[in-house]
C-alpha positions, -999 to 999 in steps of 0.1 A, spaced: -643 -24 -81 -669 -13 -56 -666 24 -48 -664 18 -10 -653 53 -1 -682 71 -19 -691 99 -19 -661 121 -28 -642 94 -46 -639 92 -83 -659 63 -99 -629 58 -122 -598 50 -102 -564 48 -120 -540 20 -118 -502 14 -117 -490 2 -151 -461 -22 -149 -455 -10 -114 -452 27 -123 -475 58 -120 -469 90 -139 -489 121 -129 -489 153 -149 -497 184 -129 -513 211 -150 -524 244 -135 -534 280 -143 -541 273 -180 -562 305 -180 -576 297 -215 -590 327 -233 -596 334 -269 -561 349 -273 -540 321 -259 -561 290 -264 -546 278 -296 -509 282 -286 -515 268 -251 -535 238 -264 -508 230 -290 -480 230 -264 -501 210 -238 -509 184 -265 -472 181 -273 -464 177 -236 -490 149 -233 -476 132 -264 -441 134 -249 -448 124 -214 -478 99 -219 -490 104 -183 -513 80 -166 -534 109 -152 -535 146 -155 -545 167 -125 -557 202 -134 -558 225 -104 -578 256 -112 -580 289 -130 -587 266 -160 -606 288 -185 -620 323 -188 -656 322 -174 -672 342 -202 -704 363 -202 -719 336 -225 -719 300 -213 -713 287 -248 -680 306 -250 -668 291 -217 -678 257 -229 -658 262 -261 -627 269 -240 -634 238 -218 -638 217 -249 -604 229 -262 -587 219 -230 -605 186 -224 -603 174 -261 -565 171 -255 -571 144 -229 -602 129 -246 -583 122 -278 -554 105 -259 -574 86 -234 -558 103 -205 -579 105 -173 -582 141 -161 -591 151 -125 -603 187 -123 -607 212 -95 -610 250 -93 -591 281 -84 -600 316 -73 -608 329 -109 -629 301 -122 -662 314 -109 -651 349 -100 -672 362 -128 -690 349 -159 -722 330 -167 -713 296 -151 -711 286 -114 -685 262 -101 -711 234 -101 -721 242 -137 -685 242 -148 -679 208 -132 -710 194 -148 -697 205 -182 -662 192 -176 -678 159 -167 -695 156 -201 -660 148 -215 -649 112 -216 -616 119 -200 -630 135 -168 -629 115 -137 -638 146 -116 -663 147 -87 -688 174 -77 -690 169 -40 -724 185 -38 -737 199 -6 -715 176 15 -685 199 14 -676 235 8 -665 244 -27 -668 220 -57 -641 195 -65 -628 179 -33 -623 142 -37 -598 113 -40 -585 93 -69 -574 59 -56 -545 43 -75 -549 5 -77 -522 -21 -79 -510 -33 -113 -527 -66 -107 -559 -68 -86 -579 -40 -69 -558 -32 -39 -555 6 -33 -517 11 -33 -516 49 -35 -539 79 -34 -543 113 -50 -561 140 -30 -578 167 -49 -590 198 -30 -610 229 -39 -591 256 -20 -621 279 -27 -618 314 -41 -620 343 -16 -631 348 20 -657 374 31 -630 402 32 -617 394 -3 -586 376 8 -576 344 -11 -594 313 0 -582 280 16 -594 246 24 -622 251 50 -628 233 83 -654 208 69 -629 198 42 -602 193 68 -625 170 88 -634 151 56 -597 146 49 -591 132 84 -620 107 82 -611 97 46 -575 92 56 -586 69 85 -609 50 62 -581 43 37 -558 32 65 -584 9 80 -592 -6 46 -554 -12 41 -551 -34 72 -540 -5 94 -512 6 72 -513 42 58 -519 47 21 -492 71 9 -505 99 -13 -499 132 -30 -523 162 -26 -533 189 -52 -551 222 -49 -550 257 -64 -539 279 -35 -507 272 -15 -511 265 22 -503 293 46 -478 270 63 -453 278 35 -443 308 56 -433 285 85 -412 265 60 -393 296 46 -369 318 65 -380 352 78 -354 378 69 -348 416 71 -371 437 50 -360 443 15 -333 417 16 -324 411 -21 -344 382 -36 -366 379 -6 -403 381 -9 -429 401 11 -454 381 31 -488 381 13 -506 398 42 -480 409 68 -464 436 46 -434 442 69 -423 406 68 -400 392 41 -391 355 34 -366 335 15 -353 299 13 -341 285 45 -307 269 38 -312 245 67 -343 230 50 -345 207 20 -354 231 -9 -363 225 -45 -365 247 -76 -367 285 -76 -389 309 -55 -397 336 -80 -426 355 -64 -445 359 -31 -464 327 -22 -500 339 -24 -515 317 3 -550 319 18 -555 344 46 -569 318 70 -555 285 81 -579 259 94 -553 232 101 -552 213 67 -514 210 66 -511 201 103 -537 174 99 -517 159 70 -485 160 90 -503 143 119 -517 115 97 -484 110 79 -499 98 46 -493 128 24 -458 130 8 -463 163 -8 -489 190 -15 -489 207 -49 -505 240 -58 -505 265 -86 -519 301 -84 -484 317 -83 -476 315 -120 -438 317 -119 -431 297 -88 -416 263 -94 -403 254 -60 -407 232 -30 -397 231 7 -398 200 29 -416 209 62 -428 185 89 -421 156 65 -442 170 37 -430 188 5 -449 221 0 -445 226 -37 -458 250 -64 -460 244 -102 -457 270 -129 -487 281 -150 -495 258 -180 -503 284 -206 -484 303 -233 -491 339 -243 -463 340 -270 -441 363 -249 -408 360 -232 -423 359 -197 -445 329 -204 -418 309 -221 -408 298 -185 -443 283 -179 -449 246 -183 -460 216 -161 -448 192 -135 -443 154 -137 -445 132 -107 -436 95 -107 -443 68 -81 -430 32 -80 -455 6 -68 -428 -12 -49 -420 18 -27 -449 42 -25 -433 61 4 -412 82 -21 -418 100 -54 -398 117 -81 -406 152 -93 -395 174 -122 -407 207 -137 -407 210 -175 -407 245 -190 -419 253 -225 -384 267 -234 -368 233 -226 -393 211 -245 -379 217 -280 -348 220 -301 -341 240 -333 -344 208 -353 -381 205 -342 -389 235 -363 -379 216 -395 -397 185 -383 -430 203 -378 -427 220 -412 -421 187 -429 -453 174 -412 -472 203 -426 -477 219 -392 -468 255 -400 -485 267 -369 -465 244 -347 -432 253 -365 -438 290 -359 -448 284 -323 -417 264 -316 -396 291 -332 -413 317 -309 -409 295 -278 -372 289 -285 -364 326 -291 -383 339 -261 -370 310 -240 -334 317 -249 -338 353 -238 -355 342 -207 -328 316 -198 -300 342 -203 -319 366 -180 -325 340 -154 -289 327 -154 -275 363 -151 -297 371 -122 -289 339 -103 -252 344 -109 -252 380 -98 -273 372 -67 -248 346 -56 -219 370 -61 -237 399 -42 -255 380 -15 -234 349 -10 -265 328 -9 -283 303 -31 -317 314 -46 -322 283 -68 -320 246 -61 -324 214 -81 -360 206 -86 
């Protein structure tokens, strides 16, 4: 297929298979030399279980080490999972990827793109950041673009050290690209999902402002006297577990998407324990938990998100979050031992124990909160 929307379009579009598309959202893997083996093993199991058509990796991917060869080793460990399984992987960056270390964003992207699974794009000098592009999804038969995946580099920090966001030139690029897709589709919008590292500032308009220090409310990232919680009058998903750490500035990305009407949801990472969403102006603002494992009770709640789209009705999608602690059963320990995978058997035992403790803690907190506050703090994802 001719890449008619170049630049900032992957040269390797994906395709609906038998009318279905399954996207795995992976974020905040934070690979380092302490967690890389456990995190990789779990992510590989997740890929084998889910068999996604594409994985989208949204930043804070690996530790950018003082030596480039160490960083490349960590990238290899991540990308080999997708290479070996033939799963296309679309990469962008977070605030930590080039915060320090030997490699720039552009050098990181170039190395990611040495891997066969990468369908990522370095947008060059055309746009701010590195890794803002689209992944068209073609029909099961033929080359018609039936759906679209937006990938944005939400940048790292502004000049004052606040978290970054999608910048004005990227917003203008989105508007033009959206119009191009619509025009090529005979004037009909091409529905889509969007992905980036840092959640949009508009999340605070979607939540409900409440009294300071209200139990299980969360302080605004920048306005320290403002506290927010789920708005029961909105459509909510999942659990809000920490303050949404949005960018400080807002250059109209979300409003542009609401105006165009082609984005069904925008998914971010960055906030490691947040697995939630709120429908606002017709778009789901959602966050996915970190996809790493540090062998502790806290990180047993981490995992990934699965998104599914039906080619016959691309105006809706299905979403679910999978946590490490819900991936396995006790019988899996024996299964991995019988396969000779002692590392995996011990890791599953560790995940199940830590996960059990974590689930008991979470259930207790949620129950007590409903009793004390008479409000719901967790919704079905």
